[in-house]
C-alpha positions in Angstrom: -0.5 62.9 26.7 -0.2 66.7 27.1 -3.7 67.0 28.6 -3.7 63.8 30.7 -3.1 64.2 34.4 -0.1 61.9 35.0 1.3 63.2 38.3 1.6 60.4 40.8 0.4 57.7 38.3 2.4 54.6 37.8 3.1 54.3 34.1 4.7 51.5 31.9 6.0 52.3 28.5 6.3 49.3 26.2 8.8 49.6 23.4 10.3 52.9 24.6 12.9 53.1 21.8 14.7 56.4 22.3 12.7 57.1 25.5 11.0 60.4 24.4 7.5 59.6 25.9 9.1 58.3 29.1 11.2 61.4 29.5 8.2 63.7 28.9 6.1 61.8 31.4 8.9 61.8 34.0 9.3 65.5 33.6 5.5 65.9 34.2 5.7 64.0 37.5 4.8 60.5 36.5 6.3 57.4 38.1 7.4 55.9 34.7 9.1 52.6 33.9 10.5 52.5 30.4 10.9 49.1 28.7 12.2 47.7 25.5 14.0 44.6 24.2 16.3 46.3 21.7 19.9 45.9 22.9 20.7 49.6 22.4 17.5 51.0 24.0 19.1 51.5 27.5 22.0 53.4 26.0 19.7 55.6 23.8 17.6 56.4 26.9 20.7 57.2 29.0 22.0 59.6 26.3 18.6 61.4 26.0 18.3 61.6 29.8 21.7 63.3 29.9 20.9 65.6 27.0 17.7 66.8 28.9 19.4 67.2 32.3 16.9 64.7 33.9 17.6 62.0 36.5 17.8 58.5 35.0 14.5 56.8 35.1 13.7 53.1 35.7 14.5 51.1 32.6 13.9 47.4 32.2 14.6 45.0 29.4 11.2 43.4 28.9 10.6 40.4 26.6 6.9 40.3 26.1 6.7 36.5 26.1 8.7 36.2 29.4 6.8 37.1 32.6 8.7 39.5 35.0 7.3 39.2 38.5 9.4 42.2 39.7 7.8 44.7 37.4 4.5 45.2 39.3 1.2 46.8 38.2 0.5 50.1 36.5 -2.3 52.6 36.2 -1.4 53.5 32.6 0.4 51.4 30.0 1.5 53.2 26.8 3.2 52.2 23.5 3.8 53.6 20.1 3.7 51.5 16.9 4.3 48.3 18.8 1.7 46.2 17.0 3.9 45.7 13.9 4.1 41.9 13.9 1.0 39.6 13.6 1.7 37.9 16.9 2.3 41.1 18.9 -1.4 41.4 19.8 -1.5 38.2 21.9 1.9 38.9 23.4 1.0 42.4 24.4 -2.4 41.4 25.7 -0.6 38.9 28.1 1.7 41.7 29.2 -1.3 43.9 29.9 -3.0 41.2 31.9 0.1 40.7 34.0 0.9 44.3 34.7 -2.3 46.4 34.6 -4.2 47.6 37.7 -7.9 46.6 37.8 -8.9 50.1 36.6 -6.0 50.7 34.2 -5.9 52.6 30.9 -3.9 51.4 27.9 -2.9 54.0 25.2 -1.4 52.9 21.9 -0.6 54.8 18.8 -1.1 52.7 15.7 -0.1 53.6 12.2 -2.7 51.2 10.7 -0.5 48.2 10.0 -3.6 45.9 10.4 -2.5 44.0 13.5 -4.6 45.7 16.2 -7.7 43.6 15.8 -6.5 40.6 17.7 -5.1 42.9 20.5 -8.5 44.7 20.8 -10.4 41.4 21.0 -8.0 40.1 23.7 -8.3 43.3 25.7 -12.1 43.2 25.4 -12.0 39.7 26.9 -10.1 41.3 29.8 -12.9 43.8 30.3 -11.5 46.8 28.3 -13.6 49.1 26.1 -12.0 50.8 23.1 -12.2 54.5 22.1 -10.4 55.2 18.8 -9.3 58.6 17.4 -8.0 58.8 13.9 -5.2 61.2 13.0 -3.3 62.3 10.0 0.4 61.7 9.5 0.9 64.9 7.4 -1.1 67.9 6.6 -2.0 66.7 3.1 -3.6 63.4 4.4 -7.3 63.1 3.6 -9.8 61.3 5.9 -10.3 58.6 6.8 -6.8 58.7 8.3 -4.7 55.6 8.9 -3.0 56.8 12.1 -5.0 56.0 15.3 -4.8 56.6 19.0 -6.3 53.5 20.6 -7.5 54.1 24.2 -8.6 51.1 26.2 -10.3 51.6 29.6 -11.7 49.3 32.2 
């Protein structure tokens, strides 16, 4: 994300956790909405916003199976290690379908848990093409690496 032009883009973070990616993107000028369903995510985000001296950003509790008509559409949707359950692929694909602009990009980091196949097929059905980059977790890792950056474009 450090080389991606994000200024003025409307971005949705799925599963924001502590909010690090959302805070970095806000600092870089993005219009970011951070989402999670963990009951402590909002307080973690508030704490980290205060620690970094940034204004509070838009946070929403988002349950992937429950449509939120107030959320709107986004140019870029991001998430990190959010495909950790077998059914997450279909749930996330539905979220993408509801909230992605027609020419959106979806960026996910995936540690190789084996649940991305169904998600990739569902996004292909929505018109997305996948570009995948493999990455090491630590310096001693040997290729082929399990960690991946999955970039979907349409």
